[in-house]
C-alpha positions in Angstrom: -23.6 26.3 14.9 -19.8 25.9 15.0 -20.4 22.9 17.3 -22.4 22.2 14.7 -19.1 21.9 12.3 -17.0 19.1 12.7 -20.5 17.3 13.1 -21.6 17.9 10.0 -18.0 17.5 8.2 -17.6 14.2 10.0 -20.9 13.2 8.5 -19.1 13.1 4.9 -16.7 10.6 5.7 -13.8 12.4 5.0 -11.6 9.6 5.3 -13.1 7.7 2.6 -13.2 10.3 0.4 -9.7 11.9 0.7 -8.1 9.5 -0.5 -9.8 10.2 -4.0 -9.8 13.5 -3.9 -6.0 12.4 -3.1 -5.1 10.6 -6.7 -7.3 13.5 -8.3 -4.8 15.6 -7.2 -2.6 13.9 -8.8 -3.5 13.1 -12.0 -4.4 17.4 -11.6 -0.5 17.9 -11.5 0.4 15.1 -13.5 -0.8 17.7 -16.9 0.8 20.3 -15.0 3.2 22.2 -18.6 5.7 23.7 -16.2 5.5 27.0 -18.4 2.3 28.1 -17.4 2.3 28.7 -14.2 -1.4 28.9 -13.9 -2.0 24.9 -15.0 -1.6 25.6 -11.1 -4.8 27.6 -9.9 -6.8 24.8 -12.1 -4.8 21.8 -10.1 -6.5 23.6 -7.3 -9.7 24.3 -8.9 -9.6 20.4 -9.1 -9.2 19.3 -5.0 -12.2 22.1 -4.2 -14.1 21.2 -6.9 -12.7 17.0 -6.2 -13.5 17.8 -2.0 -17.6 19.5 -2.9 -18.8 16.2 -4.9 -17.3 14.1 -3.0 -18.7 14.7 -0.5 -21.7 15.5 -1.3 -21.4 12.1 -2.7 -20.4 10.6 0.4 -23.7 12.2 1.8 -26.7 11.5 0.3 -25.1 7.7 0.0 -24.7 7.9 3.7 -29.2 9.0 2.9 -29.7 6.2 1.5 -28.0 3.5 3.4 -28.9 5.0 6.6 -31.1 1.8 7.4 -27.7 -0.6 6.7 -25.9 1.6 9.2 -28.8 1.6 12.0 -28.2 -2.7 12.0 -24.5 -2.5 11.7 -22.2 -2.3 14.8 -19.5 -0.7 13.3 -22.3 2.2 12.0 -24.9 2.2 14.0 -23.2 5.9 15.7 -23.4 8.1 12.6 -25.4 10.7 13.1 -28.1 10.0 10.8 -27.9 6.2 13.0 -28.1 8.6 16.0 -30.3 10.9 15.0 -27.4 13.9 15.3 -27.7 14.8 11.9 -31.7 14.7 10.0 -32.4 12.8 6.7 -33.6 15.8 5.3 -30.2 18.4 6.6 -27.9 15.2 5.0 -29.6 16.1 1.6 -29.4 19.1 1.7 -25.3 19.0 2.0 -24.6 16.2 -0.1 -27.0 18.0 -2.6 -25.3 21.5 -3.2 -21.9 19.8 -2.6 -22.3 17.9 -5.3 -24.7 21.1 -7.6 -21.2 23.3 -5.7 -18.6 20.7 -7.8 -20.1 21.1 -11.0 -20.8 24.2 -11.3 -17.4 25.0 -10.1 -16.2 23.2 -12.4 -18.7 24.3 -15.4 -17.9 28.1 -15.1 -14.0 27.8 -15.9 -15.2 25.8 -18.5 -14.3 23.0 -18.0 -17.0 21.0 -19.6 -15.4 17.4 -20.2 -14.7 17.8 -16.1 -18.2 18.5 -14.8 -19.6 15.3 -17.2 -17.3 13.1 -15.6 -17.1 13.9 -12.2 -20.9 14.2 -12.9 -21.2 11.0 -13.9 -18.7 9.5 -11.0 -21.3 10.6 -9.0 -24.5 9.6 -10.7 -22.5 5.8 -10.9 -22.1 6.7 -6.7 -25.5 6.9 -5.6 -27.4 6.4 -8.6 -25.5 2.4 -9.7 -23.9 1.5 -6.8 -25.9 2.8 -3.4 -29.7 3.3 -5.1 -29.8 -0.3 -7.8 -26.7 -2.8 -6.6 -25.6 -2.3 -3.6 -28.9 -4.4 -2.2 -29.0 -6.5 -4.4 -25.7 -7.8 -6.1 -22.3 -8.7 -4.8 -20.3 -7.3 -7.3 -21.6 -3.9 -7.4 -18.4 -3.1 -6.5 -17.4 -3.7 -9.7 -20.2 -1.9 -11.6 -19.9 0.7 -9.0 -16.0 1.1 -8.8 -16.1 3.5 -11.6 -17.0 6.5 -9.6 -13.6 5.7 -7.0 -10.9 6.4 -11.1 -13.4 9.6 -12.7 -11.2 11.8 -9.8 -8.0 10.9 -12.2 -9.3 12.1 -14.9 -11.8 14.8 -12.9 -7.6 15.9 -12.3 -6.9 15.8 -15.5 -8.7 17.1 -18.3 -9.6 20.0 -15.7 -6.3 21.0 -16.4 -5.4 20.4 -19.4 -7.9 19.5 -22.7 -5.1 16.8 -24.5 -4.7 13.6 -24.4 -3.0 11.0 -22.9 -3.1 7.4 -22.5 -1.5 7.8 -18.6 -4.6 9.0 -17.0 -6.6 6.0 -18.2 -4.2 3.7 -17.0 -4.4 5.6 -13.3 -8.3 5.7 -13.3 -8.2 1.3 -14.4 -5.8 1.5 -11.0 -7.8 3.1 -9.2 -10.4 1.4 -10.0 -9.2 -2.7 -9.7 -7.8 -1.5 -6.1 -12.0 -0.6 -5.1 -12.0 -4.5 -5.5 -9.6 -5.3 -2.8 -10.5 -1.9 -0.4 -14.0 -2.2 0.3 -14.5 -6.4 -0.4 -11.1 -7.3 1.8 -12.4 -4.8 4.6 -16.7 -6.7 3.6 -15.3 -10.1 5.1 -13.8 -8.5 8.5 -17.2 -7.5 8.7 -18.6 -9.6 6.7 -21.4 -10.9 9.7 -22.5 -7.0 10.1 -22.9 -7.1 6.0 -25.1 -10.4 6.5 -27.0 -9.1 9.2 -28.5 -5.4 7.3 -29.2 -7.8 4.6 -25.7 -6.7 2.6 -25.1 -9.5 -0.2 -21.1 -8.6 0.0 -19.3 -11.0 -1.7 -18.2 -12.3 1.2 -21.4 -12.8 1.9 -22.7 -14.4 -0.6 -20.0 -17.0 -1.2 -18.0 -18.8 1.1 -14.3 -17.5 3.3 -12.4 -19.6 0.7 -13.7 -18.5 -1.8 -14.1 -15.0 -1.8 -10.5 -15.1 0.3 -9.2 -16.1 -3.7 -11.6 -13.6 -4.7 -10.3 -10.9 -3.1 -6.4 -12.0 -3.1 -6.8 -11.8 -7.0 -7.4 -8.9 -7.4 -5.2 -8.0 -5.3 -2.9 -9.3 -7.2 -4.2 -7.8 -10.8 -3.6 -4.5 -8.2 0.0 -5.2 -8.8 0.2 -5.9 -13.1 -2.5 -3.2 -13.2 1.1 -1.2 -11.4 3.3 -2.2 -13.6 1.6 -1.7 -17.0 2.6 1.8 -17.0 6.3 0.9 -17.0 6.3 -1.2 -20.6 3.5 1.3 -22.3 7.0 3.5 -21.7 5.1 6.0 -19.2 8.2 5.7 -16.6 11.6 4.7 -15.1 13.2 1.5 -14.7 13.3 3.7 -11.0 8.9 2.9 -11.2 9.7 -0.6 -11.7 12.1 -1.0 -9.0 9.8 1.2 -6.6 7.0 -1.1 -7.3 8.5 -4.7 -7.1 9.2 -3.3 -3.5 6.0 -1.8 -2.5 4.3 -4.6 -4.2 5.6 -7.2 -1.9 4.3 -6.5 1.0 0.2 -6.5 -0.5 1.1 -9.3 -2.7 2.6 -11.6 1.3 -0.6 -10.2 3.0 -2.4 -11.5 -0.6 -1.6 -15.4 0.2 -1.8 -15.7 4.1 -5.3 -14.3 3.5 -5.1 -17.5 0.1 -4.0 -19.9 2.9 -5.8 -18.6 5.9 -8.8 -16.7 5.3 -9.1 -15.0 8.2 -10.5 -12.0 9.3 -6.9 -11.2 10.7 -5.6 -11.3 7.9 -8.3 -9.7 5.7 -7.6 -6.9 7.2 -4.3 -6.8 7.3 -4.4 -7.0 3.3 -7.1 -4.2 3.9 -4.9 -1.5 5.9 -2.3 -1.8 3.3 -4.0 -0.9 0.1 -4.3 2.8 0.8 -1.3 3.4 1.5 -0.3 1.0 -1.7 -2.6 2.9 -3.7 -1.6 6.4 -2.5 2.3 5.5 -2.6 2.1 3.8 -6.2 0.3 8.0 -7.3 3.4 9.5 -5.5 5.8 7.8 -6.6 3.9 8.7 -10.1 4.5 13.5 -8.9 8.1 12.0 -7.7 9.3 11.5 -11.2 7.7 14.1 -12.7 8.8 17.2 -10.4 12.6 16.0 -9.3 
């Protein structure tokens, strides 16, 4: 049994959901009232619920996508494909984690957060993976809602107060999703084409795809700057974001110019730390 735990944990794709849990934790910490120590308990509740929900969601999508994974070189060694995990066990794990995530939030009276995490999971599992991924290159846009939901779940697990801040950060993550997924899909477009998945780089030419992905990167920078103009942060924020954004814009420009797999992957590799650093900056400015 002990040998199975690392296998099942890897099966949930923690590399995929760990960043989303982090932005959810950031959303929770940004909602903290410093005069209320009990808020930290709800931060922990948000992290546990988001981890369970995200891991469960990825586990269920693994079952849905197992035929696709079997056709792609990048994913053909995943546990469902190799037979190390049976589909029914993977599905049972996923559904159990999803139920746990919603139950925990409901148990402590966080009904709005529970509703939001339910919508996010439905968007990822049903809208993106089950209905759209195999049908349209715009599935990433229509299914991107789920990526931003953790921020809202984190915020509304800690407080019921409305603020524009979590919604700005929600939008920032939603805008980040296409840059992150499409730049990776560009590198592995032969895999996606072989598997019959109509990702943007599969459906459109290299020139058009690189332009769309790079434009998404520019949008990401724009939405990173917006909080400053809405009075959510200080001059230090805009200066640091400018420094962080420079490499992203350079990678985007090189991608448009070269539109090859190397420049696409460079954009992909920087997109995750970029998002993490912007959220970290918000936390630093709140607590320092």
